[in-house]
N, C-alpha and C positions, 0 to 999 in steps of 0.2 A: 463208617469209613477209615483205614487207618491216618493218621494226621503224620506230615513226612515236614511242616516246619511250625515251629509251635517258638511264638513269643510271647515272652511271659515277661508281665508289667516293668519292659524296660522304660530305659528315661535317656535321650542322648543332647546333646551341647556342642557347641559351634564356641572356640575357645579365638576370636581376635587377635594376635599376638601381635598386631603391628600397631594398636593403638597404646596406648597409656594415660591411663592402668587398663592391662589387655581388656574384651569388652566380651563375654559371656553371653552367647542365643540358646535359647531352649525351643527344638524343634518340637519335643514330647516328652510326658510326665509320662510314669507308671504304663506306659499300651502296651496293649496285651491283642494277640493275634492267631490264629491257627490260619493254614495253611493243607489239606490234606492231599493225599496222594491222588495222583488222576483229574485233578480239576483244573480251571481254568476260567481265573477269579480275576477278575479288572479293579482293579482299583482309579478313583475319581477323587479328584481335590485339585480347586485352583492353585493357583504358583502359592507356595510359601507352608502352603495345609502340610508337609514333612510327609508326604509318598515316596520322592525319590532315596531322603536318606531311611525310612522303612525297610528300602528293597534293598540300599543294601550293608541293613544292619541282616539280611536274612544270605550274606554268601562271606561275611565280615571283611568289604571292604571298610565296612563302618563299623566300628566296637563300642554298642551301648555303656555310657557310665554305669548304668545300674540297672539292674535284671538280666534274665537271662535268654539265648536263641540257641535253641537246638534245631540241629538238621538230621535229619530221620533217626534220632539220637545223640547226636554228637552237638556237644556245645563249641561254639566258635570262638569262646575263650579260650579253649585248648590250642596250641600252639602246633601240639605234633598232631592233630585232626584237620590242620587250616587247609590242605594237597585235595585232601579227601573232601570237603566239604566244596571247595571251590570245581574240583572234579562231580560234585552231586548238585552242584547250584552253576551253570552257565549266565554271566549276564549278557543283555547284547545293551547299549545307548541308542542316543537319540539319533546321531549323526554316524553314517557307517565307513565313513572313513577315518573315525579317530579310533577306530578296531582292524581297518585293514594296512597290511603291513608289508606285503611286499605286491612283488610285480605283475605274477601272475597270480590269477586265481586259485590252482590247486595245489600252489605252493603256501598262500596263504591258507588254506583249509588245515595244509601241514604244519605250521609254525607252530603251533602248540604240543601238536604230540610229538614234533621233535622235539624240542624242548624239555617234555616228558621223560624220553629215551623210549620212544616206542618203536618196536621192532620195524623196521621197512617195505615189510609182504605186510605188517595190520594196516601202518598210516597207508599208505595205497587202498587198502579195502577200504577205511575208516570214511577216507578223503571220497572214494567215489559216492558208497553209499551216502555219503551227507548232504555232496552234490546231487545224486540225484532224487534224495527225497524232496531238496525245498527243488528240483524243477531247474538247476543251473548245472547239471551232468554238460553238456553239449558248450557252456561257455566255461568249462575248464582250462582252457588253455589264454581265453583273453587276459587282458590287462584292466584289472580292475578299475582304472580311470575312465575307462572305456564305456560304463556297463552304467546304466541307468539308475534312479536315485533306489526306484524298488530293487531291483536288480543287482546291487551293490547291498542292499539287505538284506537280502539272501543269503549270500555269500557268506558277512559277517554272522548268518545266524549257521550256515550250517559249517562254518570254523566253530562255534561252540558246541554245535550237535554229533560233531566229529571225534569228540571229546567224549562223548555218550554220558550225557546229566539222566539223572532224572527227575530235575527242576531248570524249567527256563524260565529270568528275570528278564521285563524286556520293557525299557523306561524309554516310552515316547518314542518307540520305534517308526512310528509313518509322521512324527511331527512334521519333516524336512519333506515329506513327500509327495506327489500328484496325486489324484483321487486313483489312476492307474496302480503306481506303483503303492497306497495302499492299502486295495485290493489285491494286488501278488503276496505281497506280505503279511496279511489276513487269513489269506486263504491257507499261508503255510503253515502259519500257526493251528489254525485248526485243524487243520490234517496233523499236524506231530501230536497233538491231544488226542485224538479222535483216531486217530490210527497207532500210535505209536506209544498212546499211553504216558506222553510226556504232562507232569505238572506247569502248567502255564500263568504267571504275575502276570499282566498285563497292565502298566500303568499307561493309562492316555488319555486326551482333555475331548476325545470324541465319541461323541453318543451308541453311536450306529456300530462302534465297533466294542462298548461295551454291552451292548443288548444282545449279544450274540454267545458273551461270558456266561458259565454255569453259574455265578454267583457273582453282587459287585460289593464290593467298598466302599464305601465315603470316607475322605478325611478330612476335616476340615479344624484348621489351627490346635494341630499335635494330637487329633482326637478323633478316632473311628466312631464317629459319627449316626454310623447307618450301615448294615449288612444285610443282606438278603437275597434273594430270586433280583433276576430285573425287573420282571415284572412286579413285583411288589414295591422294588426301589424308585421305580419311573414314574411308580402312577401317586407318587408322594411329591406333585411339581412344586406348589407352594414351599414345600421343607428344602424341595435341591436350589429354588430359585433366591430365595431368604440365606441362602451360604455361596450364594455367587455362581450356581451353574445350571449349564441348561438341562433340555430334555428331547428325547430323539422327536425329529420331526412333527410325525405322525399323533406321537403324544400332547405335545402341546396341541396340533390339533383338536383332538380332543375333549381338552381339558377346555380350549374354548368355548366347543360345541355343546358342554355338557355345563359353562357357565351361563348358559342362556337357555339350561333344562333341555337339552333335548335326551340325558339317559342312557349318555353311551358305554362302554364296558370299561374305568379310569386303567384298565392294565392292558392297554392297546400298545404295543411297542414295536410292530410290523407293518410295512408297508399292503401288505396281502390280510392283515385282520382288518386295520384301518377300512380296504375295500370294500371286503366280505362286509362290515361290521353300517356304511354307508348308503351299500346294498340292499342290507335289511330294512333302515334306516326309511330309505327313500322310497321301498316297495309299500312298503305301511303304512305311506302316507300317498298313496297317491289310491 
């Protein structure tokens, strides 16, 4: 697979100028991570592990103090490439209200395109296509503040999608949503990845979202401690719990049963897999 984002030995620190003397907080040092074109990567880690800071380094919101980040071969430290990078990598944040700026849905989706000087006819085409892609076209004339949380987040995603990015970074986009809203947003993310080939980097605390990714990256104290397929990651239950993370409920169940000697496959991560395994277990003991 072709690399799309390359983070090479990057270090980043925040400086609190309000303190005297200024206080430096190091988030990570010499961190490296590659994201491949068309990949769906979920990033896990407890609060303060550095995952959001890393994501912001991937589209030049943050510039690391050392090391290098390349986006499709472009350095985020090159000011002449900043617009191209931001168009290649869009970012969706936790609270959709912080990204919605207009009073009509379609105007909000068009906002960035208008600022970029895109021709009106092309804006119309892109806005309509983006809203149709996220299933919000019929709400195009609605007021965003009257939408549900999940609908607002899909409008925020449409605003990014209209810019035709090759990659979308999502920083806990479902954290403020109810289960229905979470389901709507995750369905949209998966469809963008599978049907449109958009590279997805999803930061999440929800294990049931992470199991649907192609790869899971686990961060702890500014370091990448695991990076593998979901089945491989979540089979390491003790390791995840030691760093303060949960596992999918079915994996937790299988882990508990195996502690009692039942010998189930530790790589079970979906409900269907769990049901099948328990059925075979019960059948063999009849």
